[in-house]
N, C-alpha and C positions, 0 to 999 in steps of 0.2 A: 405563044401560048400562053394563059393565062396560071395555070399549074406547075410549079415547080418543086423538083423534088430533089435532093441531093443526096450522094453516095461518096462518103468520103473514107480512105482507107486509113485503120488505125491497128497496126500489129501487136499490140497486148495492152494490159491494163496499168503502165507505167502514167504516172501523173503527169508530165508534163506535155506526153505525145496523145494520150485521151484529151487533155486541155485544148491542144493545136488543133485537133481532127474536129471537136466539135467547135470553136469559133471560125475554123474554114468551113464546116457546115451552115453555120448561122450565116456566115457571111454571104455565102451563096444566095440565100434566101435574102438578102437586103440587110443582115445584120440586126445584133438585140435588140437596138434603138426603134427598132419597125414592129417589134413586140410589147416592150416593156418600157413602158413613163416614170418617171422621178417620183419615187414613193409608189409607186405600186406596190400593192401585196400580192405576190408571186406564190401560188401554190406549184411546188415542184412534188409530181404524183408518180412514184417510181414502183414496180413491180414488187410488193412484200409479201410474195403468197405465204410463205412459210416461214419459221426460223430454222433456217440451212446456213452452212457457211457460201461463202462468195464464189468458191471455186465446183461446187454443186451444178451452178450455173439455174439456179431455180429463180433467183431475184434480180433485179435492176446491181447492178455492179456498185459498190460505194464511190468507188473513182468517177465514176463517169454522173453521180447524184452531186457529189465533192465539186468537181469542173464546172455545172450550170448552176450552183450555188455562188461560184466566183463572178461568172461572168454576168450572174444578175444584177450582184452588187457592182460590180462594173460599170452598170448602167445607170445605178443609183434605187434600183427595185429592192423590195424588203423580201426577202424568201424564207418558207416556211415549207416543210417537209411534210404531206399528210398520206394514210391511206389506212384503209380497215380492213385487214389481213384476213381472211377465209379459216387461216389455222393458227389464232391465239390471238393475246393480245398485243398490241402493237409495238409497247416498248419490249416485250421480251424478244417477239421476230427481228425488229431493227435491230437489236442488240447481237443475234448469231449472224443474221445476214452483214454485219459491218456498218450497215447506216446509222444506227446511234452513236458510233466513235465519230464519223465525219459530221452526225449532229452540233456531237460537244466540239470537238477542232474547230468548226466553223461556226461554234454560237450560233447555230438554225435550229429558229424551234421545229420539234418534233409534235405532231399534232395527233390527235385519235378522232376519227371521224366517228363521234357520237350522236349529234343533232339532226335532226334532218327536213327538209322542206315537202311538203307534197306538193308534186307539181303534176298540175291538171292537163289532161291528153287536148289535143289541137287536132284538126284533120291532115295534118301532116304526120300523125304518130297512129301508130296500131293500139298504143295500152292507154287507159281512161287516166290513170293516174301513176304515177314513180314517185318513189320516195329515193330522195337525193340528199346526199351531205352537205350539211349546210355551212360547212368550213369550205369545200367547192367552188357551192355557190356565190359565195361574199367574196371570195379570192377576187383582184381584179384581173388577173391573168393566169391561166391554166397550165403549166409545162407538163404536159403528158410524157413521162419514162419509161417506156415499157421493153420487155426485153425480146429477144427472137427466140419464140418455143413453139412447139407443137403443143397440142391439147385434144385431148381425146372426143370432146363433144365439138367443140367449133372449127378442129382440124390444126389451126394456127391461132395463136393469142398474141395479138399486136396492139396498132393502135387503137384501133374503136373497141377490141374485147379489153383492154386496161385501164377504162372505164368502168366497170364494172365495181372497182374497188371503189368506188364512188357511193356504193352502195351500204349503208353505215350496216355493223352485226348482222344479228340473227336475219335481216330481211333478205341478206345475199339466199338463205338457204330457202328460204318461203319463195325466192323468183326460181330456184332450183324446181320446187316441186311444183310449181304452177307453170313454167314454160322450158322445163329442161329434157322434156321425154321427146323434144322434136327439135333437133340442133339449125333450122331454119327460124320455127318460130323463139326459141333462143335468141337467135342471131336479131331479130326482129326486136326483140325489148332494148340489146344491148343497141341498137342503133337509133332507137327512139332518146336513150340513155344520152349515146356521143352527141345527138343533135338537142339537145337540154344545153349539156357542159359546153359541147364547142370548144374545146383547147384553141389558143390561139398558136400556140407552136409544139409539135411533137416531136421529140430526138429517142432515136430508138437504140437499144445498146444490141447491136449483132455482132462486137468482138469475138464474143464465144458465146454461141447460142443453146438451144438444147432442140435436141433430137429424139426419134422415138417415141417413149409412153410418157411426153410431156403432159402434163404441167409442171409434176412433179416427180416422177421417176424414169427421167430419158435419160439420155448421155451427153457430156459437153460436145460441141463442135466447134473448131476454130473456123470464124468468119474472116475476122478481121475488117468488121466495117460498120461505118457508124451512118443510121439513116437519119434525115430531118427533114419535114415539111410540115405545111398548113390543112391541110385535106387526106385525112387518114383511109378515106376510100382509096385516094390515088397511092398515098405513101404503102398501105398493107398491099394494094396491088401490084408496086413495084417490087417489095420485097417475096412475095410470092414467087412473081416472073427468077427474080434471082435464085430463086429454091429450087428451078424448074417444077413449082406446081401451079396446076391449072388455077388462073384466076379466079374463076366462075365455081371451083370446087370449094372455097372459103367459103361460109355461108355468111360471115360480116360484111365481107367483101361483095359478095351479090347481091343480097337483102341492099346494101348501104348505093349501088347502083341502081338496082333497079327502083329505090325510092328517089332518086334525084338527087341524093345527097353528096354526092362528089363525083370526082372522074375515075374510071377505071379501065378506060381505053389509053392503052400506053403511047397511042399514035398521036392524044391529046395533052400527051405530059411533057414535060419538058426534063431531063434528067441531065442535072450541073453534077461532075467534078468525075467521077468514075463511071466506065460504059457498063451495062447491065453485063452483055457479052462477055467485057474480062472480066467481070469476076462472079459469073453465075458458077455457082455451087451443084453439082454432079452429085447423084445418090444420095440424097437428103433422106434419112429415114421417116417414116410416117408411124404416127401410133398405128399400134396394131388392130383391126378392124377397117381401114382404110382402105379403099379399091381404086385403082385407076378407072374402072366403069363406075364413075360414083352412081351415075343416074339408073343406070341398069340394078346397081344393089338398093340403090333406095328403094326402089318398087318392089323387088323380092323384099326386104325386111319389113315391108307394109304388112307383107302375107305372112311372113317365116319369123317373125320379132326375136322369139327366144331360142332359135337355130343361126340367126343370123347378124345378130346383133352383139356387137364387142361387149363384154361383161368383165366386172372387177370380181378378182380371184385373189384368196386369201392364202398367202405363204407363212404356214403355222410356226416354221424354224425361225422366220426373223420377226414376228410377232412380240411385243414387249407387253402384250395387254393393257397397253392405257385407256382404251376405250375410247378413244378420240373419233374414232369412226363410226361408233354405235352414235357417238352423242351428237355428230353432225349428218347423220344421213337426214335426209328431208322427210322420205316416206317411209322411215323409221322400216326398213328391209333387213338390218343387221341387227342379228342378238349377239349377246353375249353369254353362256355358260359354262361358268369355271374358268378353264384354259382354253376352250373352242370357240369359234366364230362361226355363225350358219346366218348364209345370203339367201334370204326368199328373194328370188328372180323372177316371180309373178309378181311381187311388190317395187322392183328395184326398177328407177328409171333412166339407171346410165348416165347420171350428174359425173359421176367421177370423183365426186366431195371429197369419197372414204379415201382414194388415190392422191389426192392433193393436201389431203391433209397428215397421210401417213410421215412421220420423222424416219422409219424405221424400213420404207419401202417394203412395207408387208403385205401391201394391198396394189395386187398387179393388177394387168388389162388382160384379158382372153379373148380368142374370137371364138365364136360360136362356129360349130362344127361345119354345117354347110356351104359358110363362109368362106371356111379352110376350104374345102372341096373344089367351090368357084375359084377360087384365087390359085390352085394347081393347074 
């Protein structure tokens, strides 16, 4: 078999255990020398969604990033850590998430994604052009380091979705406005982005995942696993299977398979390390609005959008009136009037950027009343 995915147990975030588990995980794939040459500039791309502490399971854990920095240096690579958070300045987010401390301790540069290349489309891609961080395109090697989390728009945010952080700054909001009304259309953009950047190695932090209303308001769920691979379609498919989620219900995996970008058939993937059946997770909670009858619900949503589709809900007692949700909302559906917020659901595109950026968990996700009735 040509595609290999490794699954390695790691019980907690103590540094020596994380380092050993990631080393074993990469060794299953041929070792770090297979991916990193001497003096290669290596971008380590974690998930730095927002400035929250590591125990919230919103961002890639700093111990995972630290271990990868060490392994890159062991083979002569030159690492740097980079991202473009949707929820604030990189340095502030990284400091609160514990990544800046790692960068300082390891003397590893922390690089903002500010410049971009405009990459024109090709016959393999859906979109005519994409603006991609210059820092990611100029790296000799990209190591993708996502967190296992649920997501209100893409169901899961794993290897392919984590590449969205390579779209700099305000352009994320523009993409949500352009493609965020349809999960599969948005997934096509993410798959195009993944095709352009194509990380040489992806290492997924699944030691403590997030379930429920991810990617910002879910709850931590201990899995005790590190996943690694070179094919993110295959890697994301394996993780979905471990979580007992139908593989084709993850839009990025489905689109990636249909476009021939990777292998999604588990029969064609060689699993190394732990066996899926030995680490399978039962009862992993999905975001509100997810239904096991996905394709049936999808058809109904096209007809009864307002009463079927999940929507952001403002929780007044948790709100600090910071106004970040108003600023980030792509269609400007959220308005602030003194101490109150109003949401125009006719304008709302259900991208859940407001939920992602909210530091107080004051922007929840609610179900349409018709979907509630169907699920009952």
